[in-house]
C-alpha positions in Angstrom: -17.6 -15.9 -8.4 -18.3 -12.8 -6.4 -16.1 -12.9 -3.3 -16.8 -9.7 -2.4 -19.5 -6.9 -3.1 -18.9 -2.9 -4.2 -21.6 -0.6 -4.5 -21.3 0.3 -8.2 -23.2 3.4 -7.9 -20.2 5.2 -6.2 -18.2 8.0 -8.0 -15.0 7.0 -6.7 -13.6 3.1 -6.6 -11.0 3.8 -3.7 -9.9 6.6 -1.4 -6.8 5.8 0.2 -5.7 7.2 3.8 -2.1 7.4 4.8 1.4 8.0 4.2 2.9 9.9 1.3 6.4 10.9 1.3 9.4 11.7 -0.9 11.6 9.1 -2.3 15.4 9.9 -3.1 17.0 7.0 -4.9 20.2 6.7 -6.3 19.9 7.7 -10.0 19.6 5.2 -12.7 18.6 6.5 -15.8 20.1 7.3 -19.7 22.2 9.9 -18.5 23.7 8.4 -14.8 23.9 5.2 -13.5 24.7 4.8 -9.7 25.6 1.2 -9.5 25.1 -0.8 -6.6 27.1 0.8 -3.8 26.6 2.3 0.1 24.4 5.3 0.4 27.3 7.4 1.7 29.2 7.3 -1.6 25.8 8.0 -3.9 26.1 11.4 -5.4 23.2 11.8 -7.8 19.6 11.1 -6.8 16.2 11.0 -8.6 12.9 12.2 -6.7 9.8 10.4 -6.9 6.5 10.5 -4.7 6.4 7.5 -2.3 4.8 6.1 0.6 2.7 2.8 0.1 -0.9 4.1 -0.1 0.3 7.1 -2.3 2.0 4.6 -4.5 -1.2 2.4 -4.5 -3.5 5.5 -5.4 -1.0 5.6 -8.4 -0.8 2.3 -9.5 -4.8 1.6 -9.3 -5.4 4.9 -11.2 -2.6 3.5 -13.9 -5.3 0.7 -14.4 -8.1 3.1 -14.8 -9.7 3.0 -11.5 -10.8 6.2 -9.8 -9.0 6.9 -7.0 -9.2 9.7 -4.2 -6.6 10.4 -1.4 -7.1 11.6 2.2 -3.8 13.1 3.7 -1.7 15.9 5.0 1.3 17.3 3.1 3.6 20.0 4.0 3.2 23.6 3.2 6.3 24.0 0.8 7.2 23.1 -2.5 7.7 19.2 -1.5 3.8 19.4 -1.0 3.1 21.0 -4.0 5.2 18.5 -5.9 2.9 15.7 -4.4 -0.4 17.2 -5.2 0.7 18.2 -8.6 1.8 14.7 -9.3 -1.4 13.1 -8.0 -3.5 15.6 -10.1 -1.3 14.8 -13.3 -2.1 11.1 -12.2 -5.9 11.6 -12.4 -6.0 11.2 -8.4 -8.7 13.5 -6.9 -6.6 15.5 -4.3 -9.6 17.4 -2.9 -9.2 16.3 0.6 -5.4 16.5 0.4 -4.7 19.5 3.1 -1.7 21.4 4.1 -0.3 21.3 7.6 -0.3 24.5 9.4 2.5 24.2 12.0 5.6 23.5 9.7 5.4 19.9 9.7 7.3 18.1 6.7 6.9 15.7 4.2 9.1 12.4 4.9 12.3 11.9 3.1 13.3 8.6 2.1 16.8 7.9 1.1 17.0 4.4 -0.6 20.5 2.3 -0.4 21.3 -0.4 -3.1 23.8 -2.6 -2.3 23.1 -5.4 -4.5 19.9 -7.0 -6.4 19.2 -9.0 -3.0 20.0 -6.4 -0.4 18.8 -2.8 -0.1 17.6 -0.7 2.9 16.1 3.0 3.6 17.1 5.8 5.5 14.1 7.9 6.7 13.8 11.4 7.9 10.1 11.5 9.8 10.8 14.3 12.7 7.6 16.5 12.8 6.1 14.7 10.2 3.2 15.8 7.8 1.2 12.4 7.1 0.6 11.8 10.9 -1.2 15.4 11.3 -4.6 14.0 9.4 -7.1 14.7 12.0 -10.7 13.6 12.8 -11.4 17.3 11.4 -10.1 16.3 8.0 -12.4 13.3 7.5 -15.7 14.2 5.8 -18.5 11.8 5.7 -19.9 12.8 2.6 -16.5 12.2 0.8 -16.4 8.9 2.5 -19.7 8.1 1.0 -18.4 8.8 -2.4 -16.4 5.4 -2.3 -16.9 1.9 -3.1 -14.3 1.0 -0.8 -11.7 2.8 1.4 -7.9 1.5 2.2 -6.6 2.2 5.6 -2.4 2.1 5.8 -1.1 0.6 9.2 1.2 3.4 9.2 -1.6 5.8 9.5 -2.1 4.3 13.0 1.2 5.1 14.5 0.4 8.3 16.4 -2.2 10.8 17.2 -3.7 12.7 15.9 -3.7 10.6 12.5 -4.7 7.3 14.4 -8.1 8.9 15.5 -8.7 10.0 12.1 -8.2 6.5 10.4 -10.4 5.1 13.0 -13.0 7.7 12.4 -12.9 6.9 8.8 -13.3 3.3 9.3 -16.3 3.9 11.6 -18.0 6.0 8.9 -17.1 3.7 5.9 -18.7 1.0 7.9 -22.0 3.4 8.6 -22.1 4.0 4.8 -21.6 0.5 3.3 -18.1 1.3 2.4 -16.0 -1.7 2.0 -12.8 -1.5 4.1 -9.2 -2.5 3.0 -6.7 -2.7 5.6 -3.1 -2.6 4.1 -1.1 -3.4 7.3 1.9 -1.7 6.2 4.2 -2.1 9.3 7.2 0.2 9.4 9.5 -0.2 12.7 10.4 3.2 12.5 7.0 4.6 13.4 6.0 2.8 16.4 7.1 3.2 20.1 6.2 -0.5 21.3 4.6 -3.7 19.6 1.8 -3.6 22.0 0.5 -0.2 20.9 1.0 -1.6 17.5 -1.1 -4.8 17.9 -4.0 -2.8 20.0 -4.6 -0.4 16.8 -3.8 -2.8 14.1 -6.3 -5.4 15.5 -9.0 -2.8 16.3 -9.0 -1.9 12.3 -8.6 -5.6 11.2 -11.5 -6.6 13.0 -13.7 -4.3 11.0 -11.9 -4.8 7.6 -13.6 -6.5 4.4 -10.0 -7.3 3.2 -6.5 -7.4 5.0 -3.2 -7.6 3.0 0.1 -8.0 4.8 3.1 -10.3 5.4 3.3 -12.9 7.8 5.6 -10.7 10.3 2.9 -8.1 9.9 -0.1 -10.5 11.1 2.1 -11.8 14.0 2.6 -8.5 15.1 -1.4 -7.6 14.5 -2.0 -11.0 16.6 0.4 -10.4 19.3 -2.2 -9.7 22.0 -4.8 -12.1 20.7 -3.1 -15.4 20.1 0.7 -15.3 19.4 2.0 -18.0 17.0 -0.8 -19.1 14.6 -0.4 -20.5 11.4 -1.7 -18.8 8.2 -4.7 -20.9 8.2 -5.3 -19.8 12.0 -4.9 -16.2 11.1 -7.6 -16.3 7.9 -10.2 -17.9 10.2 -9.8 -15.6 13.0 -10.1 -12.3 10.9 -13.1 -14.0 9.0 -15.0 -14.5 12.1 -15.3 -10.8 12.6 -15.9 -9.3 9.1 -13.1 -10.1 6.4 -14.1 -11.6 3.3 -10.8 -12.3 2.1 -7.3 -12.4 3.9 -3.9 -11.9 2.0 -0.7 -13.5 3.7 2.7 -12.9 1.9 5.6 -14.9 2.6 8.4 -12.8 0.3 10.2 -15.2 -2.0 8.2 -18.2 -0.9 4.8 -16.5 -2.5 1.5 -15.6 -1.2 -1.9 -17.0 -0.5 -5.2 -15.8 -0.4 -8.0 -17.4 1.8 -11.8 -16.5 0.8 -14.6 -16.7 3.5 -15.9 -19.9 1.9 -13.1 -22.1 3.2 -11.0 -21.7 0.0 -7.2 -20.8 -0.4 -5.1 -19.8 -3.5 -1.6 -19.5 -3.6 1.0 -18.4 -6.4 5.0 -17.9 -6.4 6.8 -14.6 -7.4 7.6 -14.0 -10.9 11.6 -14.3 -11.3 13.4 -11.3 -12.1 16.5 -9.6 -11.4 15.8 -7.1 -8.8 16.9 -3.4 -8.5 15.8 -2.9 -4.7 13.9 -5.1 -2.3 11.3 -2.9 -1.6 8.2 -1.2 -3.6 6.7 -4.8 -4.7 4.2 -4.9 -2.3 2.4 -1.4 -3.7 2.3 -3.3 -6.7 1.2 -6.2 -5.6 -1.7 -4.5 -3.8 -2.3 -2.4 -7.0 -2.8 -5.4 -9.1 -4.4 -7.6 -6.7 -7.1 -4.8 -6.1 -7.6 -4.1 -9.9 -8.4 -7.5 -10.7 -10.7 -7.8 -7.7 -12.9 -4.8 -8.9 -12.9 -6.6 -12.3 -14.5 -9.5 -11.0 -11.9 -12.1 -11.9 -11.1 -15.2 -10.1 -8.7 -14.8 -6.9 -6.1 -16.8 -8.4 -5.9 -14.3 -11.3 -6.0 -11.4 -9.0 -2.9 -13.1 -7.4 -1.1 -13.8 -10.3 -1.7 -9.8 -11.7 -0.5 -8.7 -8.2 2.4 -10.9 -8.1 3.5 -10.3 -11.7 3.1 -6.6 -10.9 5.0 -6.9 -7.7 7.8 -8.3 -9.8 7.9 -5.5 -12.0 8.1 -2.9 -9.3 11.4 -4.6 -7.6 13.0 -4.4 -11.1 12.6 -0.6 -11.4 14.4 2.2 -9.9 11.4 3.6 -8.0 7.9 2.9 -6.5 5.5 5.4 -8.3 6.5 6.3 -11.7 7.2 3.0 -13.1 3.9 1.4 -12.0 2.4 -0.1 -15.1 -0.7 -0.4 -17.1 -2.9 -3.5 -17.5 -1.5 -4.0 -20.9 2.2 -3.9 -19.6 1.4 -6.4 -16.8 0.0 -9.1 -19.2 2.7 -8.8 -21.8 4.9 -9.2 -18.6 3.1 -12.3 -17.5 3.1 -13.6 -21.2 6.9 -13.1 -21.6 7.6 -14.7 -18.1 5.6 -18.0 -19.1 7.0 -18.3 -22.4 10.7 -17.9 -20.9 10.1 -20.0 -17.6 6.8 -22.1 -18.0 
């Protein structure tokens, strides 16, 4: 069944807008293994590209999709590292621009205390990704895409929030599907009222909305607090959403389609290395399946499998799998656990 229609004549499958950062994770490779411990006791780190929309861009490209990125990077070697990495992955970087006033990419230091306990320490002062402005949003570029993905963190401050809203308006005008990944990060926001105002503005225009129950609660705070998953899905489908995906962590996730159906799946069991990065794998896998025209339950299974693969990995970008690797993982897990 076709749940959402994309314009197949478009050159790019997906343009992603929002955060890109540098992740410093405790080293865990053949040469150095920093076991679970507090961040202050870690001596060796590995450097990776990070940031949810950046990771999803990598993920869908690994699956053979054509992706572009709209964003800002620092005018230094870290900015060059990001652009070089995207180019190596095959992501279009023609609309990634450098900051002009010394703004820096965010730095994320990750703490891995156990397989079930991890956290992050963020450095986001004078941050590069939130310097994206309306002048950076090119309608001709938007028109090249089947869909655009807006990351919720892009709405946290001006001028980025106006840039994101302009991209949504241009996408709407040019029959480009809008995907809203709520992507809530508490450290970006001044208060939850502001958050609800901007999240709900984009959610009302989105064709696909993905987020956790907490993220939907925050989005709906000024509309109707305390809704059930079914009520949330009905609310957003009353605007434009064709698909609403609500995640409940280890309890699983459910996709609601406009025809009144719902499809649920539970996570694949793995021994985790960290508690983050799964959402990026989930988004990459779910969207890939959707673009292939799969049934929703198969999209959910693929996304859930990719999420499990990523929480057992030591990074959120380099280890994003190919479709063949995800299918092999699903087969192995089913043979092992039924």
